[in-house]
C-alpha positions as CSV (number, residue, x, y, z in Angstrom):
1,Q,114.7,90.8,92.2
2,V,114.9,86.9,92.0
3,Q,118.0,84.9,90.4
4,L,116.6,81.7,88.3
5,V,118.8,79.2,87.4
6,E,118.3,76.0,85.7
7,S,120.6,73.5,85.3
8,G,120.0,69.4,84.3
9,G,119.8,69.4,80.6
10,G,121.2,67.6,78.1
11,L,120.8,64.6,75.2
12,V,118.5,61.4,76.0
13,Q,117.5,59.1,73.7
14,A,113.0,58.9,73.2
15,G,112.0,57.3,76.5
16,G,115.0,58.6,78.2
17,S,114.2,60.4,80.9
18,L,116.3,63.6,82.9
19,R,115.1,65.9,86.0
20,L,115.4,69.3,86.2
21,S,117.1,71.7,88.9
22,C,115.6,75.8,88.9
23,A,117.2,77.0,92.2
24,A,116.5,80.4,93.2
25,S,117.7,83.9,95.1
26,G,116.8,86.3,96.4
27,R,112.8,87.3,97.6
28,I,110.0,84.7,96.5
29,V,106.5,84.9,98.4
30,R,104.3,83.2,99.5
31,G,102.1,83.8,96.6
32,D,104.3,83.1,94.0
33,A,104.4,80.3,91.0
34,V,107.2,78.7,90.2
35,A,106.3,77.6,86.4
36,W,108.3,75.4,83.5
37,S,107.9,77.2,80.2
38,R,110.0,75.7,77.0
39,Q,110.5,77.4,73.3
40,A,111.8,75.0,70.8
41,P,113.8,76.6,67.1
42,G,111.2,78.1,65.1
43,N,108.3,78.2,68.0
44,E,106.6,80.2,70.2
45,R,107.5,79.9,74.2
46,E,105.5,77.5,75.5
47,F,103.7,76.6,79.5
48,V,104.8,73.4,80.6
49,A,104.1,72.9,84.1
50,S,103.5,75.1,87.4
51,I,103.6,75.0,91.3
52,G,102.5,77.3,94.4
53,W,105.7,78.3,96.3
54,S,103.3,78.2,99.7
55,D,100.6,74.5,98.9
56,S,100.5,71.9,96.4
57,S,98.5,73.4,92.8
58,T,100.2,72.7,90.4
59,E,99.5,72.7,86.2
60,Y,100.2,70.9,83.4
61,A,100.8,71.2,79.6
62,D,97.9,68.9,78.3
63,S,101.0,68.2,75.7
64,V,103.4,67.0,79.3
65,K,100.6,65.6,81.8
66,G,101.3,62.2,83.2
67,R,105.3,62.0,81.7
68,F,106.9,65.7,83.8
69,T,106.4,65.4,87.3
70,I,106.8,69.5,88.9
71,S,108.0,69.4,92.4
72,R,109.8,72.0,94.9
73,D,112.2,71.9,97.0
74,N,111.7,75.3,100.3
75,A,115.0,74.6,102.4
76,K,117.0,74.8,99.1
77,K,114.3,77.6,97.0
78,T,114.8,75.2,94.1
79,V,112.6,73.6,91.6
80,Y,112.2,70.2,89.7
81,L,110.8,69.2,86.7
82,Q,111.2,64.8,86.1
83,M,110.4,64.5,82.2
84,N,110.0,61.3,81.6
85,S,108.7,58.8,78.7
86,L,110.3,62.0,76.6
87,K,109.7,62.1,73.1
88,P,111.5,63.9,69.8
89,E,108.8,66.6,70.4
90,D,110.0,67.8,73.4
91,T,113.4,69.5,72.9
92,A,113.4,72.6,73.5
93,V,114.9,75.2,75.4
94,Y,114.2,75.2,79.3
95,Y,113.2,77.8,80.4
96,C,112.1,78.6,85.1
97,Y,110.2,81.7,85.9
98,V,108.3,82.9,88.9
99,R,106.1,86.8,88.5
100,R,108.7,88.5,85.1
101,Y,111.6,87.0,87.1
102,W,113.3,85.0,84.2
103,G,116.1,82.2,83.8
104,Q,119.0,82.3,81.4
105,G,117.6,78.1,80.3
106,T,118.8,74.4,79.6
107,Q,119.0,72.6,76.3
108,V,117.0,69.9,76.3
109,T,117.0,67.4,73.4
110,V,115.9,63.8,72.9
111,S,116.8,61.5,70.7
112,S,114.8,59.5,68.2
């Protein structure tokens, strides 16, 4: 079993930055990928970015490429999402997940 706890959300003006953290406990195995997803009110949950736990492979949604960067610290079992040049349409609850395990989410609000 894996527990995931997100933090770092908040209110920021358009063009600003935030860094989200996802602290994991439990067993994350070599082939896992840890990912971020987000859900805005009235919208379906959408993929944002992922990173391999044992390699440096990353993937990004087209909507965040060039603005968001995902990284990890294996020793701390933490995955980060650095979000720059934020836009109002980035407003959502951000979740991290691995396999079938999800965190509780952290709210990001970008004001125009």
